[in-house]
N, C-alpha and C positions, 0 to 999 in steps of 0.2 A: 252349453249344451243344447239341442234344437228342438223347440218347442213343436212337435208336430200338430196340425190346425185339428187333427181330431180330440188331441184331448182336451182341447177347449168346448168340445160338444158332447153330448150324450143326448141316447132316446129316452124320453120321455112318456111316449103312449104307443100304442100298437092296437089294431084291430080291421075287423074283416066285415064286410058284408055277407050276407047269406049266400053261398056257393051252391049252382045250382045245373044241372046236365038235361035241359037250360033251366033258368030262372025268367018268372015272370016279369021280373021286373027290368027295365031299361039300363043299360049301362052306365047312363047316366045318374038313373035314383041308386042304383050299384055303389059310385063313385062316392057321391051324395049320404049314403048309410056310411060308410066305411071311415070317410073322413069326420065327418060331425061325431062318432061314436068315438072314432082317436082323438079327434079336442075334447070331451067330455071325460073322457079318459084321462089324461091328463092333468084334468082340473081346469080345462082353460078355457075363454069365451074363442070363438069364431073373431071377435075383434083381436085378439091377442096373436094370432097368426099375422105375419108381413112375409111370408114367402111361402110359395108352392112349387112344386116339381112332381112330374111323371118320367118313367121310363116307357116308349120310348120317344112321348111327344104322340100326339093322334098322327097315323099313318094313312095315308090312299091306298096301303095295297090291300081293302078291304079284310075278308074273313074274320072281322071282330075279331085282331091284334091287337091292337088298341087304338079303339074308338074314343076315347075321351081326351081333349086337350085341358093343359092347366087353365088356361083362359075360361074354357066352359066351365068347368069345377070350380073357378074363383067364380064366375057370376053366380053360380045356382047357390054356391057358401055364403055367398057375402063380402069376400078375401076381400081388401085392399091392398096387394100382395106391393110391398116393398122392390120386392127381388121374386125372379120367375124364369123356371128354366124352360123353356119350350121343347126342346128336343134333346136327347142325348142318340146322339148319330150309328147306327150300327147296332153291333148287338152286346154295345157297354152296359149290360143290366144293372149294375150297380152305381153307375154314374151318376145321375140323378141326387143319390144319396153322396157321394163326394162329393158333387158340386156344392151341394148343402152344408155341408163339414166347411167347406172349402167359405161359401159366402156368409156362414155366423161368423167365423174363424177372423175374417175382415171386417165385418163389422157391418154388412149390411142387411143383416136377417138377426132376432133373435128368436123366432120359432117358425119353422119350414116344415108343412105336411108334404111327404113325399109320396104316392098313390100310384099303383099298378091296378090298373082295369079290363079286365078280357069280355070278350063278350062271342069267343070263339065257338059256343056248345047252339048261339040261336043261330048262330051264321050256318053253320054243319048242317043244322035242321031246316035251316030255306031251302041250301043248296049243297049237295058235296060238293059242287065244284068250285065253291068258296076256301077250298082250302088255295094257299098259295103258291102251291106250282101245280095247279089242278093241268091237265091235259087238253082241258080248252082254252087253254092261252094261249094267243098266239107269239107271245113273246115274254119272256122272263126275265130279269134283271137283277141288279144283287150279286149277291153271294152265289144264290141259285144257276144264274148263267155258265159258272161253270162247273157245275154239276151236272143239270135238269138232261144238255144235248148228249152224255154217259148213259141216261138211264139213269142215275143216282135221282128218281121223283123226291126223295124224301130225305131228310137228315139222318132216317135210321138208317136208310143203304151206307151212307158216307161211314155211319159210327159200328155200322156191323162190321167193316176191315178194321175197327179199331181192337173190334171186341173180336173179331177171329184171330190178329196178330198177338194181342195179349193172349191168347188161348196156347197155341203154339209156341211161342216165345217160352209161355212160365208155365207152362202145365198145369193150366186152368180148365176148369170141368164147370157143365151146365149146371150140376146142383150147388157150384160154389157162387156163381152170379144169381141161380135163383134164388139165395139168403134174401139178398137185397128187396125184392119184388114181395117174399113170406113176411121179412122182419117188417118192414113198411107197413106192411098189412094189419100186422099185428098191432103196431102202435097203431093206426087208424083208428081198431075199433074202439079206441077210447077218444076221439077226436069227432064230437057230432059236427063239424062243419066239413068233413073228410066225405067224401063223394062215395069211395068203395068203402064199407065198413065188414061186408059177409066174410069170416074168415079162409085165410088162404093157406091150402097147404104145398109142400115142397113138388106132390104130386100133381095136383092143380096147375102148378106153374108148367110141368113139364107137359102139362097136358096139352096147354095152349100152343096155340097154331104158331108156325116159325112165319116172322114175317120176311125178315132178308136174315141168312143165316150168319152168325147164329143167335141172334136175336128173335124172341117171340113178341107176341102179342102185350103179355104181362111187361116186359121191358119196358113200353114206351108210356111216356108219362100221358094225362087224359086232359082233355080239352073243356074248358067250365067258363059258365058267365060268374061273376064276380070278382069282388074289389079288397085289394089291401091295401091300411095308410099308417103310416108312421109318423110321431113328431120327433122331429131332431131340433134340439133346442141348446143356447148356450148355456155352459156348464153354470151360469151365475143364476142365469135366468132360472132354472130348475131347481134350486134349491127348496123352494117352497111349495114345489108343487105335488101331487095328490101322489104319483109313482115315486119310490127309492130310483137315483139316476139312472141308468146304463149306462155307463161311461164305454166308450169306443176306443178298446184300448189300441188297436192298430188297423190299418187296410191298406191292401196291396191289389195291383190292378195291372191290366193287361192287354192290349188286344194282340187277337196269333192271325196267322195265314188262312187260317179256313173261313173266315168274316170274307176275305177276298180271293178264296178258293183256291190260295196256294196251298200247297202240302210242303210240311217241314214237317222231319223225326223220320220214328221209324213206326211208324203206328198203333204202338204200347202205351206213350204218352202223349201230352199237350203241354207244348214248350212253352207258351204260354202261361200257361195255368204255374208249372214249376216259379216264372219270374215274378206270377203274381202273391205265389208264397213264399218269396225269395223277399220281399219288398214286404210283405206283410212281418215275417218272424225278424227282420232288422229292424223295426218300430218299438218292439216292445221285448221286454226283460223275461217275460214265460215263454215257456216251450209247451213244444206238445203233449207232453206227459203233463200240463198242468190243466188243460180242458176235460170240464166237467161232462159235453156233452157237443157234440159236431152236427148240423145241421147241411147235409151237402148234396150238393145240384143234383137231380138223375132226370133231366131232361129223357137218358135214358140208362139204364142200370149200369151199363157202361160207364158209366162217368163218375159214379162213385168210387171205382175202384183208382179209375186216372186222379181224382182228385184227390182220395187218400194217400196218394203217395206224392202228389205236389206238392202237399201240403205236411208233406213229412210227419203224417201221422201215422204211418209203416214205410219199410223200408220197400224200396222199389221190385215191381216183382211179386210181394209179399201179402198185397190186402183181399187177393183172391182165398187164400189161405187162415186172414184174420177175421173173415166172415165166413168160414165155414162153420156150420155147425147153426150158426145165429147165437151163439152163448155171448161172444164176448161184444156183440153190438148192442143186446137187448136192454131193456130201459132198464134191468141193475145188473149189466156187464161192465166191462173195460171203459169201454168209449160209446154209450147211449146213442143210437145213430136214427136220424131224422125220426123224431119222437111224435112227430104230428103224423106220420102218416109218406112225407116227402110230395112231390108229384106226382108219382108214380100211383099212389090211393087217393091223397087228397086234393092231388086237380091241380092244374100247371098254370102259375102265377107267376112264372120265368123268373123262380129262386126269391120274389118275395114273399110268397109262405113261408120259406124258410128263417125269412130274420123274422116274421111275426112269431112262430114255434120260437123264435131262440128268445124272444122276450118273455111267450109262455113259462119256458122253463127256469128263467131267471127270476122272475118275479111269483113264481110255483104257483101256478097258474093250469098247471096243467094235470089236476083231478088223479084217473089214472093211469096217466100215462107220464108223471111227477117223477123225474129224475132227483132223488134223495140229496139233497142242501146242494143244488147246482147254481154255480156263482160266476162257471165262466163257461163260453159260448163259443163255436170256433164255425162260421158260415161260408159255405162256398157258393159260386154262381155263375153258371153260365158254361155252354159247350163251345161257342164260339168266340166271345168275350167274357175277360177273367177277369170276377173280382172276388177280394175275401175280405172278410173282418172278423175280429175277434171283438166281442162284448161282453164286461166285467160288469158283474155288482158287489159293491161293497161288504 
């Protein structure tokens, strides 16, 4: 029988810095805050950490998208790593975690801290032109070069095509899509680190301005300043630590055509997400019905529907009806969804906030947003590159 590398590893801690719009602390300070809190939460010392990684590595593109490198963080923290990951190309959001899993399984490290830091709120406060696709730029590179010449100046223009196609093919409507934002905000009310906690009604959602038909302002995630960190450890090294280990039951990953501007499919699903889902379920005996909660990527609300279907949590074309009314995705529902508020209300950590929230649920730290007796959680990550994990607590 094949022993998948994730079976040799577990998550032993997780922490977040303060989250601000903007924060008074620098990105490096926020990174240190999150990493030190995570290390302490595991019951470890800084000297125990022998690996460090982040997504996506320090970016030269600006805009506060990735302001801190692993080497900078290691120097500030006083970590002398045996293993480091300097960069994860493109939109492979979970790649640093998967690389850390592999490094630990290969004996290159025992405890790896993985962080995601952003300073997008500060960058936007300094200049509205700090956005990566600003019209003030003379040249646009990477995946954006395939969309900006056609007036798709933001990812919302691309994913609005998906939302409209989904509406037309499956008979979905705005009220159903709005329940993603409403449910997220309802959960964020119990999350002190969420940037938006004011109650949000479906009428409030429908009254928000349309940005790119049919997606509204409240369908979009929010730029923030902050850092999220987790510690991934070898299972043998985790036995005597502070927290019950969260086993990485399985993982799945794929990179899709959108990250290089190539269109594939019928605009109602993301083929690479389905591939990530297939890989995920091929590495575990658990089934979708075994998931106690789900932290589903919501860069835009339409991502949630496509991910739910890609992961087999609901049949194709049924996510819109599953979320209707919000009862089945509520904290006491059939599949509690984005229990910390997701990126729409808690802020854009490019999926790392979802991983942190999964640990909150499985360690039963959720307070007013806690899912009763949660022992399993499925997490998805990305709208261009795709990753998924199942975490399990004994």
